[in-house]
ROFI-675149 format. One record per atom (N, C-alpha, C, O): atom name; x, y, z; residue number from 1. Coordinates in steps of 0.2 Angstrom, whole numbers, plus 5000, padded with zeros to 4 digits. Each point is the difference from the previous one (the first is absolute). Layout:
% ROFI-675149
<atom=CA | u=X | v=Y | w=Z | nr=NUM>
...
//
This chain:
% ROFI-675149
<atom=N | u=5145 | v=5019 | w=4935 | nr=1>
<atom=CA | u=4993 | v=5001 | w=5000 | nr=1>
<atom=C | u=4998 | v=5005 | w=4995 | nr=1>
<atom=O | u=5003 | v=5005 | w=4999 | nr=1>
<atom=N | u=4992 | v=4993 | w=4997 | nr=2>
<atom=CA | u=4997 | v=5004 | w=4994 | nr=2>
<atom=C | u=4996 | v=5006 | w=5003 | nr=2>
<atom=O | u=4996 | v=4999 | w=5004 | nr=2>
<atom=N | u=5006 | v=5007 | w=4993 | nr=3>
<atom=CA | u=4997 | v=5006 | w=5002 | nr=3>
<atom=C | u=4992 | v=5000 | w=4999 | nr=3>
<atom=O | u=4996 | v=5002 | w=5004 | nr=3>
<atom=N | u=5002 | v=4994 | w=4990 | nr=4>
<atom=CA | u=4993 | v=5000 | w=4999 | nr=4>
<atom=C | u=4996 | v=4996 | w=5005 | nr=4>
<atom=O | u=4994 | v=5001 | w=5001 | nr=4>
<atom=N | u=5010 | v=4995 | w=5003 | nr=5>
<atom=CA | u=4997 | v=4996 | w=5005 | nr=5>
<atom=C | u=4996 | v=5005 | w=5005 | nr=5>
<atom=O | u=4995 | v=4998 | w=5003 | nr=5>
<atom=N | u=5008 | v=5008 | w=4998 | nr=6>
<atom=CA | u=4996 | v=5004 | w=5005 | nr=6>
<atom=C | u=4995 | v=5004 | w=4997 | nr=6>
<atom=O | u=4997 | v=5004 | w=5003 | nr=6>
<atom=N | u=5001 | v=4995 | w=4990 | nr=7>
<atom=CA | u=4995 | v=5003 | w=4997 | nr=7>
<atom=C | u=4994 | v=4995 | w=4998 | nr=7>
<atom=O | u=4996 | v=5002 | w=4996 | nr=7>
<atom=N | u=5004 | v=4992 | w=5007 | nr=8>
<atom=CA | u=4996 | v=4995 | w=4999 | nr=8>
<atom=C | u=4996 | v=4998 | w=5006 | nr=8>
<atom=O | u=5003 | v=4999 | w=5005 | nr=8>
<atom=N | u=4991 | v=5000 | w=4995 | nr=9>
<atom=CA | u=4996 | v=4997 | w=5005 | nr=9>
<atom=C | u=4997 | v=4994 | w=4999 | nr=9>
<atom=O | u=4996 | v=4999 | w=4994 | nr=9>
<atom=N | u=5005 | v=4996 | w=5010 | nr=10>
<atom=CA | u=4997 | v=4993 | w=4999 | nr=10>
<atom=C | u=4992 | v=5001 | w=5001 | nr=10>
<atom=O | u=4998 | v=5003 | w=5005 | nr=10>
<atom=N | u=4998 | v=4994 | w=4991 | nr=11>
<atom=CA | u=4993 | v=5000 | w=5001 | nr=11>
<atom=C | u=4997 | v=4998 | w=5007 | nr=11>
<atom=O | u=4996 | v=5003 | w=5003 | nr=11>
<atom=N | u=5007 | v=4991 | w=5000 | nr=12>
<atom=CA | u=4998 | v=4998 | w=5006 | nr=12>
<atom=C | u=5002 | v=5005 | w=5006 | nr=12>
<atom=O | u=4997 | v=5001 | w=5005 | nr=12>
<atom=N | u=5009 | v=5002 | w=4994 | nr=13>
<atom=CA | u=5002 | v=5005 | w=5005 | nr=13>
<atom=C | u=4995 | v=5006 | w=5000 | nr=13>
<atom=O | u=4998 | v=5003 | w=5005 | nr=13>
<atom=N | u=5001 | v=4999 | w=4989 | nr=14>
<atom=CA | u=4995 | v=5006 | w=4999 | nr=14>
<atom=C | u=4993 | v=4998 | w=5003 | nr=14>
<atom=O | u=4998 | v=5005 | w=5003 | nr=14>
<atom=N | u=5000 | v=4989 | w=4996 | nr=15>
<atom=CA | u=4993 | v=4998 | w=5003 | nr=15>
<atom=C | u=5001 | v=5000 | w=5007 | nr=15>
<atom=O | u=4995 | v=5003 | w=5003 | nr=15>
<atom=N | u=5010 | v=4995 | w=5000 | nr=16>
<atom=CA | u=5000 | v=4999 | w=5007 | nr=16>
<atom=C | u=5001 | v=5007 | w=5003 | nr=16>
<atom=O | u=4998 | v=5002 | w=5006 | nr=16>
<atom=N | u=5006 | v=5003 | w=4991 | nr=17>
<atom=CA | u=5001 | v=5006 | w=5002 | nr=17>
<atom=C | u=4993 | v=5004 | w=5000 | nr=17>
<atom=O | u=4999 | v=5004 | w=5005 | nr=17>
<atom=N | u=4997 | v=4995 | w=4990 | nr=18>
<atom=CA | u=4994 | v=5004 | w=4999 | nr=18>
<atom=C | u=4995 | v=4997 | w=5006 | nr=18>
<atom=O | u=4996 | v=5004 | w=5003 | nr=18>
<atom=N | u=5004 | v=4990 | w=4998 | nr=19>
<atom=CA | u=4996 | v=4997 | w=5005 | nr=19>
<atom=C | u=5002 | v=5001 | w=5007 | nr=19>
<atom=O | u=4996 | v=5000 | w=5005 | nr=19>
<atom=N | u=5011 | v=5003 | w=4996 | nr=20>
<atom=CA | u=5002 | v=5001 | w=5007 | nr=20>
<atom=C | u=4997 | v=5006 | w=5003 | nr=20>
<atom=O | u=4996 | v=5004 | w=4996 | nr=20>
<atom=N | u=5004 | v=4997 | w=5010 | nr=21>
<atom=CA | u=4997 | v=5006 | w=5003 | nr=21>
<atom=C | u=5003 | v=5007 | w=4998 | nr=21>
<atom=O | u=4997 | v=5005 | w=4999 | nr=21>
<atom=N | u=5010 | v=4995 | w=4999 | nr=22>
<atom=CA | u=5003 | v=5006 | w=4997 | nr=22>
<atom=C | u=4997 | v=5001 | w=4993 | nr=22>
<atom=O | u=4999 | v=5006 | w=4999 | nr=22>
<atom=N | u=5000 | v=4989 | w=4997 | nr=23>
<atom=CA | u=4998 | v=5001 | w=4994 | nr=23>
<atom=C | u=4992 | v=5002 | w=5000 | nr=23>
<atom=O | u=4999 | v=5004 | w=4996 | nr=23>
<atom=N | u=4997 | v=4993 | w=5008 | nr=24>
<atom=CA | u=4994 | v=5002 | w=5001 | nr=24>
<atom=C | u=4999 | v=5008 | w=5002 | nr=24>
<atom=O | u=4996 | v=5003 | w=4998 | nr=24>
<atom=N | u=5008 | v=4999 | w=5007 | nr=25>
<atom=CA | u=5000 | v=5007 | w=5002 | nr=25>
<atom=C | u=5002 | v=5004 | w=4994 | nr=25>
<atom=O | u=4997 | v=5006 | w=4999 | nr=25>
<atom=N | u=5008 | v=4992 | w=4997 | nr=26>
<atom=CA | u=5002 | v=5004 | w=4994 | nr=26>
<atom=C | u=4994 | v=5001 | w=4996 | nr=26>
<atom=O | u=4998 | v=5006 | w=4997 | nr=26>
<atom=N | u=4998 | v=4989 | w=5001 | nr=27>
<atom=CA | u=4995 | v=5000 | w=4996 | nr=27>
<atom=C | u=4994 | v=5004 | w=5003 | nr=27>
<atom=O | u=4997 | v=5004 | w=4996 | nr=27>
<atom=N | u=5001 | v=4995 | w=5010 | nr=28>
<atom=CA | u=4995 | v=5003 | w=5003 | nr=28>
<atom=C | u=5001 | v=5008 | w=5001 | nr=28>
<atom=O | u=4995 | v=5004 | w=4999 | nr=28>
<atom=N | u=5011 | v=4998 | w=5001 | nr=29>
<atom=CA | u=5002 | v=5007 | w=5000 | nr=29>
<atom=C | u=4998 | v=5003 | w=4993 | nr=29>
<atom=O | u=4998 | v=5006 | w=5000 | nr=29>
<atom=N | u=5002 | v=4990 | w=4995 | nr=30>
<atom=CA | u=4998 | v=5003 | w=4993 | nr=30>
<atom=C | u=4993 | v=4999 | w=4998 | nr=30>
<atom=O | u=4998 | v=5004 | w=4996 | nr=30>
<atom=N | u=4998 | v=4992 | w=5008 | nr=31>
<atom=CA | u=4993 | v=4999 | w=4998 | nr=31>
<atom=C | u=4996 | v=5006 | w=5001 | nr=31>
<atom=O | u=5001 | v=5004 | w=5005 | nr=31>
<atom=N | u=4994 | v=4997 | w=4991 | nr=32>
<atom=CA | u=4996 | v=5006 | w=5001 | nr=32>
<atom=C | u=4993 | v=4997 | w=5002 | nr=32>
<atom=O | u=4998 | v=4995 | w=4998 | nr=32>
<atom=N | u=4999 | v=5009 | w=5006 | nr=33>
<atom=CA | u=4993 | v=4998 | w=5003 | nr=33>
<atom=C | u=4995 | v=5000 | w=4995 | nr=33>
<atom=O | u=4996 | v=5005 | w=4999 | nr=33>
<atom=N | u=5003 | v=4990 | w=4996 | nr=34>
<atom=CA | u=4995 | v=5000 | w=4995 | nr=34>
<atom=C | u=4997 | v=4993 | w=5001 | nr=34>
<atom=O | u=5002 | v=4996 | w=5004 | nr=34>
<atom=N | u=4992 | v=5003 | w=4992 | nr=35>
<atom=CA | u=4997 | v=4994 | w=5001 | nr=35>
<atom=C | u=5004 | v=4994 | w=4998 | nr=35>
<atom=O | u=5000 | v=4995 | w=5004 | nr=35>
<atom=N | u=5005 | v=5005 | w=4991 | nr=36>
<atom=CA | u=5004 | v=4995 | w=4999 | nr=36>
<atom=C | u=5007 | v=5003 | w=5000 | nr=36>
<atom=O | u=5002 | v=5004 | w=4996 | nr=36>
<atom=N | u=5002 | v=4994 | w=5009 | nr=37>
<atom=CA | u=5007 | v=5002 | w=5001 | nr=37>
<atom=C | u=5004 | v=4999 | w=4994 | nr=37>
<atom=O | u=5000 | v=4994 | w=4997 | nr=37>
<atom=N | u=5004 | v=5011 | w=5000 | nr=38>
<atom=CA | u=5004 | v=4999 | w=4995 | nr=38>
<atom=C | u=5006 | v=5004 | w=5001 | nr=38>
<atom=O | u=5000 | v=5005 | w=5003 | nr=38>
<atom=N | u=5006 | v=4993 | w=4993 | nr=39>
<atom=CA | u=5006 | v=5003 | w=5001 | nr=39>
<atom=C | u=5003 | v=5000 | w=4993 | nr=39>
<atom=O | u=5000 | v=4995 | w=4996 | nr=39>
<atom=N | u=5002 | v=5011 | w=5001 | nr=40>
<atom=CA | u=5002 | v=5000 | w=4993 | nr=40>
<atom=C | u=5008 | v=4999 | w=5000 | nr=40>
<atom=O | u=5003 | v=4999 | w=5005 | nr=40>
<atom=N | u=5000 | v=5000 | w=4989 | nr=41>
<atom=CA | u=5007 | v=4998 | w=4999 | nr=41>
<atom=C | u=5004 | v=5005 | w=5003 | nr=41>
<atom=O | u=5006 | v=4999 | w=5003 | nr=41>
<atom=N | u=4992 | v=5008 | w=4996 | nr=42>
<atom=CA | u=5005 | v=5005 | w=5003 | nr=42>
<atom=C | u=5000 | v=4999 | w=5007 | nr=42>
<atom=O | u=5006 | v=5001 | w=5003 | nr=42>
<atom=N | u=4989 | v=4998 | w=5001 | nr=43>
<atom=CA | u=5000 | v=4999 | w=5007 | nr=43>
<atom=C | u=5004 | v=4994 | w=5002 | nr=43>
<atom=O | u=5004 | v=5000 | w=5005 | nr=43>
<atom=N | u=4995 | v=4995 | w=4991 | nr=44>
<atom=CA | u=5004 | v=4994 | w=5002 | nr=44>
<atom=C | u=5008 | v=5001 | w=4999 | nr=44>
<atom=O | u=5004 | v=4997 | w=5004 | nr=44>
<atom=N | u=4998 | v=5007 | w=4991 | nr=45>
<atom=CA | u=5007 | v=5002 | w=4999 | nr=45>
<atom=C | u=5003 | v=5004 | w=5006 | nr=45>
<atom=O | u=5006 | v=5000 | w=5001 | nr=45>
<atom=N | u=4990 | v=5002 | w=5004 | nr=46>
<atom=CA | u=5002 | v=5004 | w=5006 | nr=46>
<atom=C | u=5002 | v=4995 | w=5005 | nr=46>
<atom=O | u=5003 | v=5002 | w=5005 | nr=46>
<atom=N | u=4995 | v=4992 | w=4995 | nr=47>
<atom=CA | u=5001 | v=4995 | w=5006 | nr=47>
<atom=C | u=5007 | v=4998 | w=5000 | nr=47>
<atom=O | u=5003 | v=4999 | w=4995 | nr=47>
<atom=N | u=5000 | v=5002 | w=5011 | nr=48>
<atom=CA | u=5007 | v=4998 | w=5001 | nr=48>
<atom=C | u=5000 | v=4993 | w=5001 | nr=48>
<atom=O | u=4997 | v=4997 | w=5004 | nr=48>
<atom=N | u=5008 | v=4999 | w=4992 | nr=49>
<atom=CA | u=5001 | v=4993 | w=5001 | nr=49>
<atom=C | u=5007 | v=4998 | w=5002 | nr=49>
<atom=O | u=5004 | v=5002 | w=4997 | nr=49>
<atom=N | u=4996 | v=4994 | w=5008 | nr=50>
<atom=CA | u=5007 | v=4998 | w=5002 | nr=50>
<atom=C | u=5002 | v=4994 | w=4995 | nr=50>
<atom=O | u=4996 | v=4995 | w=4999 | nr=50>
<atom=N | u=5009 | v=5006 | w=4997 | nr=51>
<atom=CA | u=5002 | v=4995 | w=4995 | nr=51>
<atom=C | u=5007 | v=4997 | w=5001 | nr=51>
<atom=O | u=5005 | v=5002 | w=4997 | nr=51>
<atom=N | u=4995 | v=4993 | w=5007 | nr=52>
<atom=CA | u=5006 | v=4996 | w=5001 | nr=52>
<atom=C | u=5002 | v=4996 | w=4994 | nr=52>
<atom=O | u=4996 | v=5000 | w=4995 | nr=52>
<atom=N | u=5010 | v=4997 | w=5005 | nr=53>
<atom=CA | u=5002 | v=4996 | w=4995 | nr=53>
<atom=C | u=4995 | v=4994 | w=4999 | nr=53>
<atom=O | u=4996 | v=4998 | w=5004 | nr=53>
<atom=N | u=5004 | v=4999 | w=4990 | nr=54>
<atom=CA | u=4995 | v=4995 | w=4998 | nr=54>
<atom=C | u=5000 | v=4994 | w=5005 | nr=54>
<atom=O | u=4995 | v=4998 | w=5002 | nr=54>
<atom=N | u=5011 | v=5000 | w=5000 | nr=55>
<atom=CA | u=5001 | v=4994 | w=5004 | nr=55>
<atom=C | u=4996 | v=5002 | w=5007 | nr=55>
<atom=O | u=4997 | v=4996 | w=5003 | nr=55>
<atom=N | u=5004 | v=5010 | w=5000 | nr=56>
<atom=CA | u=4997 | v=5002 | w=5006 | nr=56>
<atom=C | u=4993 | v=5001 | w=4999 | nr=56>
<atom=O | u=4996 | v=4998 | w=5005 | nr=56>
<atom=N | u=5001 | v=5004 | w=4989 | nr=57>
<atom=CA | u=4993 | v=5001 | w=4999 | nr=57>
<atom=C | u=4997 | v=4993 | w=5000 | nr=57>
<atom=O | u=4995 | v=4999 | w=5003 | nr=57>
<atom=N | u=5008 | v=4996 | w=4994 | nr=58>
<atom=CA | u=4998 | v=4993 | w=5000 | nr=58>
<atom=C | u=5000 | v=4997 | w=5007 | nr=58>
<atom=O | u=4995 | v=4997 | w=5002 | nr=58>
<atom=N | u=5010 | v=5005 | w=5002 | nr=59>
<atom=CA | u=5000 | v=4997 | w=5007 | nr=59>
<atom=C | u=4995 | v=5003 | w=5004 | nr=59>
<atom=O | u=4996 | v=4996 | w=5004 | nr=59>
<atom=N | u=5002 | v=5010 | w=4995 | nr=60>
<atom=CA | u=4995 | v=5004 | w=5004 | nr=60>
<atom=C | u=4993 | v=4997 | w=4998 | nr=60>
<atom=O | u=4996 | v=4998 | w=5004 | nr=60>
<atom=N | u=5003 | v=5002 | w=4989 | nr=61>
<atom=CA | u=4994 | v=4997 | w=4998 | nr=61>
<atom=C | u=4998 | v=4993 | w=5002 | nr=61>
<atom=O | u=4995 | v=4998 | w=5002 | nr=61>
<atom=N | u=5011 | v=4998 | w=4998 | nr=62>
<atom=CA | u=4999 | v=4993 | w=5002 | nr=62>
<atom=C | u=4999 | v=4999 | w=5007 | nr=62>
<atom=O | u=4995 | v=4996 | w=5003 | nr=62>
<atom=N | u=5008 | v=5008 | w=5001 | nr=63>
<atom=CA | u=4999 | v=5000 | w=5008 | nr=63>
<atom=C | u=4993 | v=5002 | w=5001 | nr=63>
<atom=O | u=4996 | v=4997 | w=5004 | nr=63>
<atom=N | u=5001 | v=5009 | w=4993 | nr=64>
<atom=CA | u=4994 | v=5002 | w=5001 | nr=64>
<atom=C | u=4994 | v=4995 | w=4998 | nr=64>
<atom=O | u=4996 | v=4998 | w=5004 | nr=64>
<atom=N | u=5006 | v=4999 | w=4990 | nr=65>
<atom=CA | u=4995 | v=4994 | w=4998 | nr=65>
<atom=C | u=5000 | v=4995 | w=5005 | nr=65>
<atom=O | u=4995 | v=4997 | w=5002 | nr=65>
<atom=N | u=5011 | v=5001 | w=5001 | nr=66>
<atom=CA | u=5000 | v=4994 | w=5005 | nr=66>
<atom=C | u=4996 | v=5002 | w=5006 | nr=66>
<atom=O | u=4996 | v=4996 | w=5003 | nr=66>
<atom=N | u=5005 | v=5010 | w=4999 | nr=67>
<atom=CA | u=4996 | v=5002 | w=5006 | nr=67>
<atom=C | u=4993 | v=5000 | w=4999 | nr=67>
<atom=O | u=4996 | v=4998 | w=5004 | nr=67>
<atom=N | u=5002 | v=5005 | w=4990 | nr=68>
<atom=CA | u=4992 | v=5000 | w=4998 | nr=68>
<atom=C | u=4998 | v=4993 | w=5000 | nr=68>
<atom=O | u=4994 | v=4998 | w=5002 | nr=68>
<atom=N | u=5010 | v=4997 | w=4995 | nr=69>
<atom=CA | u=4998 | v=4993 | w=5000 | nr=69>
<atom=C | u=4999 | v=4997 | w=5007 | nr=69>
<atom=O | u=4995 | v=4996 | w=5001 | nr=69>
<atom=N | u=5009 | v=5006 | w=5003 | nr=70>
<atom=CA | u=5000 | v=4997 | w=5007 | nr=70>
<atom=C | u=4994 | v=5003 | w=5004 | nr=70>
<atom=O | u=4996 | v=4997 | w=5003 | nr=70>
<atom=N | u=5002 | v=5010 | w=4996 | nr=71>
<atom=CA | u=4994 | v=5003 | w=5003 | nr=71>
<atom=C | u=4994 | v=4996 | w=4997 | nr=71>
<atom=O | u=4995 | v=4999 | w=5004 | nr=71>
<atom=N | u=5005 | v=5000 | w=4989 | nr=72>
<atom=CA | u=4994 | v=4997 | w=4997 | nr=72>
<atom=C | u=4999 | v=4993 | w=5003 | nr=72>
<atom=O | u=4995 | v=4998 | w=5002 | nr=72>
<atom=N | u=5011 | v=4998 | w=4999 | nr=73>
<atom=CA | u=4999 | v=4993 | w=5003 | nr=73>
<atom=C | u=4998 | v=5001 | w=5008 | nr=73>
<atom=O | u=4995 | v=4996 | w=5002 | nr=73>
<atom=N | u=5007 | v=5009 | w=5001 | nr=74>
<atom=CA | u=4998 | v=5000 | w=5007 | nr=74>
<atom=C | u=4993 | v=5003 | w=5001 | nr=74>
<atom=O | u=4996 | v=4997 | w=5004 | nr=74>
<atom=N | u=5002 | v=5007 | w=4991 | nr=75>
<atom=CA | u=4993 | v=5002 | w=5000 | nr=75>
<atom=C | u=4995 | v=4994 | w=4998 | nr=75>
<atom=O | u=4995 | v=4999 | w=5003 | nr=75>
<atom=N | u=5007 | v=4997 | w=4993 | nr=76>
<atom=CA | u=4996 | v=4994 | w=4998 | nr=76>
<atom=C | u=5000 | v=4995 | w=5006 | nr=76>
<atom=O | u=4995 | v=4997 | w=5001 | nr=76>
<atom=N | u=5011 | v=5002 | w=5002 | nr=77>
<atom=CA | u=5000 | v=4996 | w=5006 | nr=77>
<atom=C | u=4995 | v=5002 | w=5006 | nr=77>
<atom=O | u=4997 | v=4997 | w=5003 | nr=77>
<atom=N | u=5003 | v=5010 | w=4998 | nr=78>
<atom=CA | u=4996 | v=5003 | w=5004 | nr=78>
<atom=C | u=4993 | v=4999 | w=4999 | nr=78>
<atom=O | u=4996 | v=4999 | w=5004 | nr=78>
<atom=N | u=5002 | v=5002 | w=4989 | nr=79>
<atom=CA | u=4993 | v=4999 | w=4998 | nr=79>
<atom=C | u=4998 | v=4993 | w=5002 | nr=79>
<atom=O | u=4994 | v=4999 | w=5002 | nr=79>
<atom=N | u=5010 | v=4996 | w=4996 | nr=80>
<atom=CA | u=4999 | v=4993 | w=5001 | nr=80>
<atom=C | u=4999 | v=4998 | w=5008 | nr=80>
<atom=O | u=4995 | v=4997 | w=5002 | nr=80>
<atom=N | u=5009 | v=5006 | w=5002 | nr=81>
<atom=CA | u=5000 | v=4999 | w=5007 | nr=81>
<atom=C | u=4994 | v=5003 | w=5003 | nr=81>
<atom=O | u=4997 | v=4998 | w=5005 | nr=81>
<atom=N | u=5001 | v=5008 | w=4992 | nr=82>
<atom=CA | u=4994 | v=5004 | w=5003 | nr=82>
<atom=C | u=4994 | v=4995 | w=4998 | nr=82>
<atom=O | u=4995 | v=5000 | w=5004 | nr=82>
<atom=N | u=5004 | v=4998 | w=4990 | nr=83>
<atom=CA | u=4995 | v=4995 | w=4998 | nr=83>
<atom=C | u=4999 | v=4994 | w=5004 | nr=83>
<atom=O | u=4995 | v=4998 | w=5002 | nr=83>
<atom=N | u=5011 | v=4999 | w=5000 | nr=84>
<atom=CA | u=5000 | v=4994 | w=5004 | nr=84>
<atom=C | u=4998 | v=5002 | w=5007 | nr=84>
<atom=O | u=4996 | v=4996 | w=5003 | nr=84>
<atom=N | u=5006 | v=5010 | w=5000 | nr=85>
<atom=CA | u=4998 | v=5002 | w=5007 | nr=85>
<atom=C | u=4992 | v=5001 | w=5000 | nr=85>
<atom=O | u=4997 | v=4999 | w=5004 | nr=85>
<atom=N | u=5000 | v=5005 | w=4990 | nr=86>
<atom=CA | u=4993 | v=5001 | w=5000 | nr=86>
<atom=C | u=4996 | v=4993 | w=5000 | nr=86>
<atom=O | u=4995 | v=5000 | w=5003 | nr=86>
<atom=N | u=5008 | v=4995 | w=4993 | nr=87>
<atom=CA | u=4997 | v=4994 | w=5000 | nr=87>
<atom=C | u=5000 | v=4996 | w=5007 | nr=87>
<atom=O | u=4995 | v=4997 | w=5002 | nr=87>
<atom=N | u=5010 | v=5004 | w=5001 | nr=88>
<atom=CA | u=5001 | v=4997 | w=5007 | nr=88>
<atom=C | u=4995 | v=5003 | w=5005 | nr=88>
<atom=O | u=4997 | v=4997 | w=5004 | nr=88>
<atom=N | u=5002 | v=5010 | w=4995 | nr=89>
<atom=CA | u=4996 | v=5004 | w=5005 | nr=89>
<atom=C | u=4993 | v=4998 | w=4998 | nr=89>
<atom=O | u=4995 | v=4999 | w=5005 | nr=89>
<atom=N | u=5003 | v=5000 | w=4989 | nr=90>
<atom=CA | u=4993 | v=4998 | w=4998 | nr=90>
<atom=C | u=4999 | v=4993 | w=5002 | nr=90>
<atom=O | u=4994 | v=4999 | w=5003 | nr=90>
<atom=N | u=5011 | v=4997 | w=4997 | nr=91>
<atom=CA | u=4999 | v=4993 | w=5003 | nr=91>
<atom=C | u=4998 | v=5000 | w=5007 | nr=91>
<atom=O | u=4996 | v=4996 | w=5003 | nr=91>
<atom=N | u=5008 | v=5008 | w=5001 | nr=92>
<atom=CA | u=4999 | v=5001 | w=5007 | nr=92>
<atom=C | u=4993 | v=5003 | w=5002 | nr=92>
<atom=O | u=4997 | v=4998 | w=5005 | nr=92>
<atom=N | u=5001 | v=5006 | w=4991 | nr=93>
<atom=CA | u=4993 | v=5004 | w=5001 | nr=93>
<atom=C | u=4995 | v=4995 | w=4998 | nr=93>
<atom=O | u=4995 | v=4999 | w=5004 | nr=93>
<atom=N | u=5005 | v=4997 | w=4991 | nr=94>
<atom=CA | u=4994 | v=4996 | w=4998 | nr=94>
<atom=C | u=5001 | v=4993 | w=5004 | nr=94>
<atom=O | u=4995 | v=4996 | w=5000 | nr=94>
<atom=N | u=5010 | v=5003 | w=5004 | nr=95>
<atom=CA | u=5001 | v=4995 | w=5005 | nr=95>
<atom=C | u=5000 | v=4993 | w=4997 | nr=95>
<atom=O | u=4996 | v=4995 | w=5001 | nr=95>
<atom=N | u=5009 | v=5004 | w=4995 | nr=96>
<atom=CA | u=5002 | v=4993 | w=4997 | nr=96>
<atom=C | u=5004 | v=4996 | w=5005 | nr=96>
<atom=O | u=5006 | v=4999 | w=4998 | nr=96>
<atom=N | u=4992 | v=5000 | w=5008 | nr=97>
<atom=CA | u=5003 | v=4997 | w=5005 | nr=97>
<atom=C | u=5000 | v=4992 | w=4999 | nr=97>
<atom=O | u=4995 | v=4998 | w=5000 | nr=97>
<atom=N | u=5011 | v=4999 | w=4999 | nr=98>
<atom=CA | u=5000 | v=4993 | w=4999 | nr=98>
<atom=C | u=4999 | v=4996 | w=5006 | nr=98>
<atom=O | u=4998 | v=4994 | w=5000 | nr=98>
<atom=N | u=5002 | v=5009 | w=5006 | nr=99>
<atom=CA | u=4999 | v=4996 | w=5006 | nr=99>
<atom=C | u=4993 | v=4999 | w=5002 | nr=99>
<atom=O | u=4999 | v=4996 | w=5004 | nr=99>
<atom=N | u=4996 | v=5007 | w=4993 | nr=100>
<atom=CA | u=4993 | v=5000 | w=5002 | nr=100>
<atom=C | u=4997 | v=4995 | w=4995 | nr=100>
<atom=O | u=4994 | v=4999 | w=5001 | nr=100>
//
């Protein structure tokens, strides 16, 4: 295993790390209460980052991406089902009874 491998972070892993609740907590800890939240490079350098080997970073990033895609698909399915249910309720309310 290359020693440099432990000094490199994959962009997708970094993105998922920052989007995670732990990443957000780290960033929120550094934010100042101003009109536009900002963090300088010195503050960013204080953030502790778990840096596994590249293969593990890729595995983690891929797994998180797959979970987010599943969540997105379920959200869309729920949105479609809700719309269908609303249409059915509207049809029941306005009384489009075929028997009469």
